[in-house]
LUMTI-966407 format. One record per atom (N, C-alpha, C, O, CB): x, z, y; atom name. Coordinates in Angstrom, 3 decimals, always signed. Last residue first. Glycine has a CB too. Example, Ala and Ser with C-alpha at 12.3 -4.5 7.8 and 13.67 -1.06 7.14 Angstrom:
BEGIN
vexdren px +12.850, pz +7.080, py -2.250, at N
vexdren px +13.670, pz +7.140, py -1.060, at CA
vexdren px +12.900, pz +7.870, py +0.030, at C
vexdren px +13.409, pz +8.039, py +1.138, at O
vexdren px +14.084, pz +5.725, py -0.598, at CB
vexdren px +13.190, pz +7.800, py -5.690, at N
vexdren px +12.300, pz +7.800, py -4.500, at CA
vexdren px +13.200, pz +7.800, py -3.300, at C
vexdren px +14.236, pz +8.465, py -3.319, at O
vexdren px +11.308, pz +9.046, py -4.473, at CB
END
This chain:
BEGIN
vexdren px +62.682, pz +56.845, py +34.402, at N
vexdren px +62.579, pz +55.714, py +35.099, at CA
vexdren px +62.479, pz +54.524, py +35.221, at C
vexdren px +62.423, pz +54.020, py +36.343, at O
vexdren px +62.979, pz +55.682, py +35.435, at CB
vexdren px +63.333, pz +58.308, py +32.051, at N
vexdren px +62.113, pz +57.610, py +32.597, at CA
vexdren px +61.649, pz +56.718, py +33.913, at C
vexdren px +60.602, pz +56.150, py +34.225, at O
vexdren px +61.419, pz +58.483, py +32.640, at CB
vexdren px +65.856, pz +57.933, py +31.995, at N
vexdren px +65.372, pz +57.344, py +30.855, at CA
vexdren px +63.807, pz +57.323, py +31.178, at C
vexdren px +63.075, pz +56.472, py +30.672, at O
vexdren px +65.818, pz +58.151, py +29.500, at CB
vexdren px +66.553, pz +60.006, py +34.376, at N
vexdren px +66.918, pz +58.464, py +34.434, at CA
vexdren px +66.206, pz +57.709, py +33.117, at C
vexdren px +65.978, pz +56.543, py +33.437, at O
vexdren px +68.720, pz +58.251, py +34.378, at CB
vexdren px +65.896, pz +62.170, py +33.776, at N
vexdren px +64.792, pz +61.369, py +34.586, at CA
vexdren px +65.443, pz +60.234, py +34.553, at C
vexdren px +64.716, pz +59.261, py +34.749, at O
vexdren px +64.363, pz +61.814, py +36.097, at CB
vexdren px +67.494, pz +62.795, py +31.495, at N
vexdren px +66.189, pz +63.035, py +31.043, at CA
vexdren px +65.462, pz +62.281, py +32.462, at C
vexdren px +64.372, pz +61.766, py +32.214, at O
vexdren px +65.840, pz +64.848, py +30.695, at CB
vexdren px +70.099, pz +62.710, py +32.821, at N
vexdren px +70.081, pz +62.134, py +31.526, at CA
vexdren px +68.229, pz +61.682, py +31.238, at C
vexdren px +67.813, pz +60.578, py +30.886, at O
vexdren px +70.827, pz +63.446, py +30.329, at CB
vexdren px +69.582, pz +64.819, py +34.388, at N
vexdren px +70.036, pz +63.642, py +35.055, at CA
vexdren px +69.536, pz +62.495, py +34.504, at C
vexdren px +68.889, pz +61.591, py +35.032, at O
vexdren px +71.389, pz +63.546, py +35.086, at CB
vexdren px +69.475, pz +67.165, py +32.219, at N
vexdren px +68.094, pz +66.773, py +33.374, at CA
vexdren px +68.389, pz +65.561, py +33.982, at C
vexdren px +67.341, pz +64.969, py +34.241, at O
vexdren px +67.828, pz +67.893, py +34.744, at CB
vexdren px +72.314, pz +66.619, py +31.233, at N
vexdren px +71.206, pz +66.426, py +30.495, at CA
vexdren px +69.404, pz +66.262, py +31.210, at C
vexdren px +68.481, pz +65.539, py +30.837, at O
vexdren px +71.400, pz +67.640, py +29.593, at CB
vexdren px +73.375, pz +67.701, py +33.732, at N
vexdren px +73.660, pz +66.523, py +33.368, at CA
vexdren px +72.387, pz +66.022, py +31.901, at C
vexdren px +71.760, pz +64.964, py +31.937, at O
vexdren px +75.411, pz +66.637, py +32.998, at CB
vexdren px +72.743, pz +70.047, py +34.004, at N
vexdren px +71.950, pz +68.804, py +34.923, at CA
vexdren px +72.678, pz +67.813, py +34.765, at C
vexdren px +72.697, pz +66.949, py +35.641, at O
vexdren px +71.753, pz +68.950, py +36.517, at CB
vexdren px +73.423, pz +71.441, py +32.228, at N
vexdren px +72.102, pz +71.344, py +32.052, at CA
vexdren px +71.497, pz +70.162, py +32.813, at C
vexdren px +70.464, pz +69.521, py +32.623, at O
vexdren px +71.513, pz +72.576, py +32.415, at CB
vexdren px +76.216, pz +71.280, py +32.274, at N
vexdren px +75.640, pz +70.623, py +31.283, at CA
vexdren px +74.272, pz +70.306, py +31.301, at C
vexdren px +73.783, pz +69.338, py +30.720, at O
vexdren px +75.863, pz +71.218, py +30.291, at CB
vexdren px +76.190, pz +72.520, py +34.910, at N
vexdren px +76.505, pz +71.365, py +34.942, at CA
vexdren px +75.974, pz +70.435, py +33.255, at C
vexdren px +75.515, pz +69.296, py +33.173, at O
vexdren px +78.124, pz +71.511, py +35.346, at CB
vexdren px +76.294, pz +75.171, py +35.374, at N
vexdren px +74.893, pz +74.379, py +35.665, at CA
vexdren px +75.316, pz +73.119, py +34.957, at C
vexdren px +74.392, pz +72.696, py +34.263, at O
vexdren px +74.408, pz +74.105, py +37.438, at CB
vexdren px +78.662, pz +76.646, py +35.014, at N
vexdren px +77.528, pz +77.070, py +34.372, at CA
vexdren px +76.408, pz +75.819, py +34.337, at C
vexdren px +75.752, pz +75.586, py +33.321, at O
vexdren px +77.014, pz +78.384, py +35.129, at CB
vexdren px +80.518, pz +74.852, py +36.024, at N
vexdren px +80.783, pz +75.009, py +35.049, at CA
vexdren px +79.506, pz +75.287, py +34.294, at C
vexdren px +79.131, pz +74.639, py +33.317, at O
vexdren px +81.714, pz +75.790, py +35.063, at CB
vexdren px +79.336, pz +75.419, py +38.539, at N
vexdren px +79.146, pz +73.931, py +38.044, at CA
vexdren px +79.801, pz +73.926, py +36.788, at C
vexdren px +79.698, pz +72.819, py +36.259, at O
vexdren px +79.772, pz +72.762, py +39.010, at CB
vexdren px +80.128, pz +78.033, py +38.717, at N
vexdren px +78.101, pz +77.376, py +39.176, at CA
vexdren px +78.117, pz +76.115, py +38.265, at C
vexdren px +77.235, pz +75.797, py +37.466, at O
vexdren px +77.628, pz +76.611, py +41.425, at CB
vexdren px +82.497, pz +78.206, py +39.393, at N
vexdren px +81.821, pz +78.570, py +38.008, at CA
vexdren px +80.057, pz +78.208, py +37.678, at C
vexdren px +79.250, pz +78.186, py +36.748, at O
vexdren px +82.029, pz +80.266, py +37.916, at CB
vexdren px +83.335, pz +76.810, py +40.999, at N
vexdren px +83.905, pz +76.628, py +39.937, at CA
vexdren px +83.397, pz +76.844, py +39.136, at C
vexdren px +83.434, pz +76.184, py +38.098, at O
vexdren px +84.723, pz +76.988, py +39.784, at CB
vexdren px +81.826, pz +77.982, py +43.461, at N
vexdren px +81.124, pz +76.527, py +43.028, at CA
vexdren px +81.843, pz +75.779, py +41.719, at C
vexdren px +81.456, pz +74.698, py +41.276, at O
vexdren px +81.258, pz +75.388, py +44.404, at CB
vexdren px +83.422, pz +79.900, py +43.132, at N
vexdren px +81.868, pz +80.501, py +43.352, at CA
vexdren px +81.481, pz +78.765, py +43.047, at C
vexdren px +80.639, pz +78.597, py +42.165, at O
vexdren px +81.312, pz +81.454, py +45.349, at CB
vexdren px +86.378, pz +79.266, py +43.838, at N
vexdren px +85.760, pz +79.679, py +42.807, at CA
vexdren px +84.584, pz +79.257, py +42.395, at C
vexdren px +84.464, pz +78.422, py +41.498, at O
vexdren px +85.691, pz +80.698, py +42.878, at CB
vexdren px +85.512, pz +77.743, py +46.515, at N
vexdren px +85.584, pz +77.028, py +45.243, at CA
vexdren px +85.484, pz +77.875, py +44.462, at C
vexdren px +84.397, pz +77.740, py +43.899, at O
vexdren px +86.633, pz +76.271, py +44.937, at CB
vexdren px +85.220, pz +79.385, py +48.804, at N
vexdren px +83.390, pz +78.790, py +47.866, at CA
vexdren px +84.178, pz +77.808, py +46.670, at C
vexdren px +83.450, pz +77.143, py +45.933, at O
vexdren px +81.802, pz +77.277, py +49.299, at CB
vexdren px +86.678, pz +80.302, py +49.444, at N
vexdren px +86.330, pz +81.482, py +49.477, at CA
vexdren px +84.891, pz +80.608, py +48.497, at C
vexdren px +83.980, pz +81.078, py +47.816, at O
vexdren px +86.252, pz +82.399, py +51.192, at CB
vexdren px +88.644, pz +78.557, py +50.752, at N
vexdren px +89.513, pz +79.386, py +49.826, at CA
vexdren px +88.046, pz +80.443, py +48.837, at C
vexdren px +88.292, pz +81.123, py +47.840, at O
vexdren px +90.893, pz +80.579, py +51.078, at CB
vexdren px +86.561, pz +77.674, py +52.662, at N
vexdren px +87.155, pz +76.602, py +51.179, at CA
vexdren px +87.199, pz +77.520, py +50.319, at C
vexdren px +86.416, pz +77.670, py +49.381, at O
vexdren px +88.799, pz +75.756, py +51.148, at CB
vexdren px +86.884, pz +79.182, py +54.672, at N
vexdren px +85.782, pz +78.752, py +53.540, at CA
vexdren px +85.959, pz +78.019, py +52.396, at C
vexdren px +85.337, pz +77.967, py +51.335, at O
vexdren px +84.864, pz +78.053, py +54.031, at CB
vexdren px +89.909, pz +78.808, py +54.751, at N
vexdren px +89.258, pz +80.485, py +54.743, at CA
vexdren px +88.097, pz +80.233, py +53.889, at C
vexdren px +87.991, pz +80.705, py +52.757, at O
vexdren px +88.680, pz +81.255, py +56.430, at CB
vexdren px +89.693, pz +76.328, py +56.165, at N
vexdren px +90.674, pz +76.414, py +54.874, at CA
vexdren px +90.012, pz +77.599, py +54.013, at C
vexdren px +89.643, pz +77.451, py +52.848, at O
vexdren px +92.437, pz +76.813, py +55.317, at CB
vexdren px +87.945, pz +76.121, py +58.592, at N
vexdren px +87.847, pz +75.394, py +57.107, at CA
vexdren px +88.573, pz +75.951, py +55.944, at C
vexdren px +88.043, pz +76.013, py +54.835, at O
vexdren px +88.374, pz +73.987, py +57.167, at CB
vexdren px +89.972, pz +77.991, py +60.148, at N
vexdren px +88.707, pz +78.547, py +59.229, at CA
vexdren px +87.926, pz +77.834, py +58.173, at C
vexdren px +87.381, pz +78.363, py +57.205, at O
vexdren px +87.687, pz +78.889, py +60.056, at CB
vexdren px +92.149, pz +76.311, py +60.006, at N
vexdren px +92.456, pz +77.322, py +59.638, at CA
vexdren px +91.137, pz +77.942, py +59.248, at C
vexdren px +91.056, pz +78.423, py +58.117, at O
vexdren px +93.247, pz +77.913, py +60.529, at CB
vexdren px +90.827, pz +73.985, py +61.527, at N
vexdren px +91.488, pz +73.857, py +59.735, at CA
vexdren px +92.028, pz +75.175, py +59.380, at C
vexdren px +92.456, pz +75.180, py +58.226, at O
vexdren px +92.974, pz +72.646, py +59.456, at CB
vexdren px +89.988, pz +75.103, py +63.872, at N
vexdren px +89.327, pz +74.356, py +62.750, at CA
vexdren px +89.865, pz +74.077, py +61.364, at C
vexdren px +89.234, pz +73.991, py +60.310, at O
vexdren px +89.082, pz +73.198, py +63.205, at CB
vexdren px +91.056, pz +76.085, py +66.520, at N
vexdren px +91.819, pz +76.497, py +64.686, at CA
vexdren px +90.890, pz +76.056, py +63.550, at C
vexdren px +90.980, pz +76.551, py +62.427, at O
vexdren px +92.009, pz +78.467, py +64.285, at CB
vexdren px +90.197, pz +74.568, py +67.968, at N
vexdren px +91.679, pz +74.175, py +67.771, at CA
vexdren px +91.892, pz +74.864, py +66.696, at C
vexdren px +92.742, pz +74.510, py +65.880, at O
vexdren px +92.731, pz +74.483, py +68.885, at CB
vexdren px +87.321, pz +72.669, py +66.924, at N
vexdren px +87.384, pz +74.452, py +67.374, at CA
vexdren px +89.489, pz +73.871, py +67.234, at C
vexdren px +89.892, pz +72.962, py +66.508, at O
vexdren px +86.289, pz +76.336, py +65.497, at CB
vexdren px +84.515, pz +70.920, py +66.280, at N
vexdren px +85.851, pz +70.632, py +66.440, at CA
vexdren px +86.739, pz +71.806, py +67.297, at C
vexdren px +86.713, pz +71.646, py +68.517, at O
vexdren px +85.877, pz +69.247, py +67.131, at CB
vexdren px +81.998, pz +73.231, py +65.370, at N
vexdren px +82.863, pz +72.293, py +66.120, at CA
vexdren px +83.935, pz +71.743, py +65.577, at C
vexdren px +84.306, pz +72.051, py +64.444, at O
vexdren px +83.313, pz +72.800, py +67.148, at CB
vexdren px +81.192, pz +75.554, py +64.057, at N
vexdren px +81.893, pz +75.895, py +65.094, at CA
vexdren px +82.588, pz +74.967, py +65.864, at C
vexdren px +83.435, pz +75.247, py +66.713, at O
vexdren px +82.629, pz +76.696, py +64.749, at CB
vexdren px +78.794, pz +74.571, py +62.167, at N
vexdren px +79.625, pz +75.482, py +62.943, at CA
vexdren px +79.550, pz +75.786, py +64.179, at C
vexdren px +78.696, pz +76.091, py +65.012, at O
vexdren px +80.655, pz +75.203, py +62.902, at CB
vexdren px +79.533, pz +72.446, py +61.520, at N
vexdren px +78.370, pz +72.366, py +61.997, at CA
vexdren px +78.524, pz +73.898, py +62.667, at C
vexdren px +78.252, pz +74.054, py +63.857, at O
vexdren px +77.170, pz +71.988, py +60.875, at CB
vexdren px +82.393, pz +72.602, py +60.360, at N
vexdren px +82.396, pz +71.163, py +61.906, at CA
vexdren px +80.957, pz +72.134, py +62.335, at C
vexdren px +81.061, pz +72.659, py +63.443, at O
vexdren px +81.942, pz +68.524, py +61.347, at CB
vexdren px +81.499, pz +73.889, py +58.655, at N
vexdren px +82.121, pz +74.660, py +59.434, at CA
vexdren px +82.515, pz +73.587, py +60.890, at C
vexdren px +82.811, pz +73.878, py +62.049, at O
vexdren px +83.401, pz +75.328, py +58.524, at CB
vexdren px +80.155, pz +72.248, py +56.918, at N
vexdren px +79.490, pz +73.313, py +57.446, at CA
vexdren px +80.374, pz +74.457, py +58.257, at C
vexdren px +80.024, pz +75.623, py +58.442, at O
vexdren px +78.783, pz +73.885, py +56.316, at CB
vexdren px +81.963, pz +70.390, py +56.094, at N
vexdren px +81.015, pz +69.897, py +56.992, at CA
vexdren px +79.961, pz +71.362, py +57.665, at C
vexdren px +79.245, pz +71.350, py +58.666, at O
vexdren px +80.088, pz +68.646, py +56.027, at CB
vexdren px +83.977, pz +71.627, py +54.974, at N
vexdren px +84.344, pz +71.301, py +55.919, at CA
vexdren px +83.120, pz +70.595, py +57.106, at C
vexdren px +83.214, pz +70.369, py +58.313, at O
vexdren px +85.377, pz +70.569, py +55.429, at CB
vexdren px +82.650, pz +72.309, py +52.927, at N
vexdren px +83.159, pz +73.848, py +53.502, at CA
vexdren px +83.459, pz +72.823, py +54.981, at C
vexdren px +83.139, pz +73.324, py +56.059, at O
vexdren px +84.954, pz +74.939, py +52.457, at CB
vexdren px +81.941, pz +69.899, py +51.535, at N
vexdren px +81.091, pz +70.983, py +52.008, at CA
vexdren px +81.364, pz +72.150, py +52.862, at C
vexdren px +80.505, pz +72.840, py +53.410, at O
vexdren px +80.679, pz +71.467, py +51.064, at CB
vexdren px +84.946, pz +69.566, py +50.742, at N
vexdren px +83.764, pz +68.579, py +51.701, at CA
vexdren px +82.750, pz +69.477, py +52.327, at C
vexdren px +82.757, pz +69.745, py +53.529, at O
vexdren px +82.778, pz +67.398, py +50.706, at CB
vexdren px +85.215, pz +71.408, py +48.511, at N
vexdren px +86.375, pz +70.786, py +50.061, at CA
vexdren px +85.580, pz +70.044, py +51.115, at C
vexdren px +85.809, pz +70.118, py +52.323, at O
vexdren px +87.752, pz +69.402, py +49.581, at CB
vexdren px +83.690, pz +71.471, py +47.144, at N
vexdren px +83.525, pz +72.782, py +47.924, at CA
vexdren px +84.494, pz +72.247, py +49.150, at C
vexdren px +84.501, pz +72.577, py +50.336, at O
vexdren px +84.088, pz +74.374, py +47.015, at CB
vexdren px +83.690, pz +68.899, py +45.725, at N
vexdren px +82.164, pz +69.436, py +46.476, at CA
vexdren px +83.131, pz +70.783, py +47.722, at C
vexdren px +83.051, pz +70.765, py +48.950, at O
vexdren px +80.574, pz +70.543, py +44.728, at CB
vexdren px +86.096, pz +69.025, py +45.191, at N
vexdren px +85.686, pz +68.454, py +45.723, at CA
vexdren px +84.820, pz +68.516, py +46.832, at C
vexdren px +84.899, pz +68.355, py +48.050, at O
vexdren px +85.533, pz +68.093, py +45.121, at CB
vexdren px +86.317, pz +71.001, py +43.173, at N
vexdren px +87.270, pz +71.317, py +44.394, at CA
vexdren px +86.633, pz +70.469, py +45.101, at C
vexdren px +86.335, pz +71.080, py +46.127, at O
vexdren px +88.890, pz +71.108, py +44.352, at CB
vexdren px +83.895, pz +70.701, py +41.325, at N
vexdren px +83.727, pz +71.884, py +42.501, at CA
vexdren px +85.354, pz +71.922, py +43.383, at C
vexdren px +85.540, pz +72.834, py +44.189, at O
vexdren px +83.333, pz +73.738, py +41.567, at CB
vexdren px +85.284, pz +68.521, py +40.046, at N
vexdren px +84.210, pz +68.581, py +40.892, at CA
vexdren px +83.995, pz +69.720, py +42.072, at C
vexdren px +83.950, pz +69.606, py +43.297, at O
vexdren px +83.196, pz +68.632, py +40.029, at CB
vexdren px +87.255, pz +69.985, py +39.187, at N
vexdren px +88.001, pz +68.508, py +39.713, at CA
vexdren px +86.549, pz +68.439, py +40.880, at C
vexdren px +86.627, pz +68.345, py +42.105, at O
vexdren px +88.228, pz +66.754, py +38.100, at CB
vexdren px +86.386, pz +71.820, py +37.479, at N
vexdren px +87.607, pz +72.356, py +38.451, at CA
vexdren px +87.658, pz +70.750, py +39.611, at C
vexdren px +88.153, pz +70.754, py +40.738, at O
vexdren px +89.546, pz +72.732, py +37.217, at CB
vexdren px +84.354, pz +70.344, py +35.694, at N
vexdren px +84.407, pz +71.506, py +36.838, at CA
vexdren px +85.450, pz +71.668, py +37.653, at C
vexdren px +85.130, pz +71.609, py +38.840, at O
vexdren px +84.318, pz +72.748, py +36.345, at CB
vexdren px +86.229, pz +68.740, py +34.472, at N
vexdren px +85.513, pz +68.340, py +34.952, at CA
vexdren px +84.872, pz +69.137, py +36.172, at C
vexdren px +84.850, pz +68.736, py +37.335, at O
vexdren px +84.944, pz +68.011, py +34.084, at CB
vexdren px +88.181, pz +70.438, py +32.865, at N
vexdren px +88.660, pz +69.675, py +33.914, at CA
vexdren px +87.590, pz +68.936, py +34.826, at C
vexdren px +87.994, pz +68.513, py +35.909, at O
vexdren px +89.558, pz +68.733, py +33.335, at CB
vexdren px +85.966, pz +71.999, py +31.646, at N
vexdren px +86.905, pz +72.358, py +32.450, at CA
vexdren px +87.294, pz +71.692, py +32.960, at C
vexdren px +86.972, pz +71.911, py +34.128, at O
vexdren px +87.646, pz +72.824, py +32.185, at CB
vexdren px +84.917, pz +69.462, py +29.851, at N
vexdren px +84.396, pz +70.397, py +30.376, at CA
vexdren px +84.713, pz +70.975, py +31.638, at C
vexdren px +84.061, pz +70.696, py +32.644, at O
vexdren px +84.439, pz +71.096, py +29.643, at CB
vexdren px +87.458, pz +69.015, py +28.430, at N
vexdren px +86.965, pz +67.335, py +29.684, at CA
vexdren px +85.834, pz +68.503, py +30.407, at C
vexdren px +85.861, pz +68.461, py +31.637, at O
vexdren px +85.736, pz +65.131, py +28.562, at CB
vexdren px +87.685, pz +71.135, py +26.788, at N
vexdren px +88.732, pz +70.493, py +27.806, at CA
vexdren px +88.143, pz +69.903, py +28.769, at C
vexdren px +88.295, pz +70.253, py +29.940, at O
vexdren px +89.635, pz +69.510, py +27.283, at CB
vexdren px +85.464, pz +70.673, py +25.225, at N
vexdren px +85.445, pz +71.601, py +25.887, at CA
vexdren px +86.912, pz +71.136, py +26.857, at C
vexdren px +86.537, pz +70.693, py +27.942, at O
vexdren px +85.346, pz +72.955, py +24.950, at CB
END
């Protein structure tokens, strides 16, 4: 369980940080307040990404394993 929690925190941190940067850039470009907008979006996204990662992670890991086994 400890590994699952740590993995969910690290994965959600990384994905939410990078995705919020990309979506902020797509929406507003390199605005002078880009970092401020990005950090606001990231603070909102990380908790949601963490919960989703923790809940969906085991199912998706198993699904990926089944798909890879069939290839």
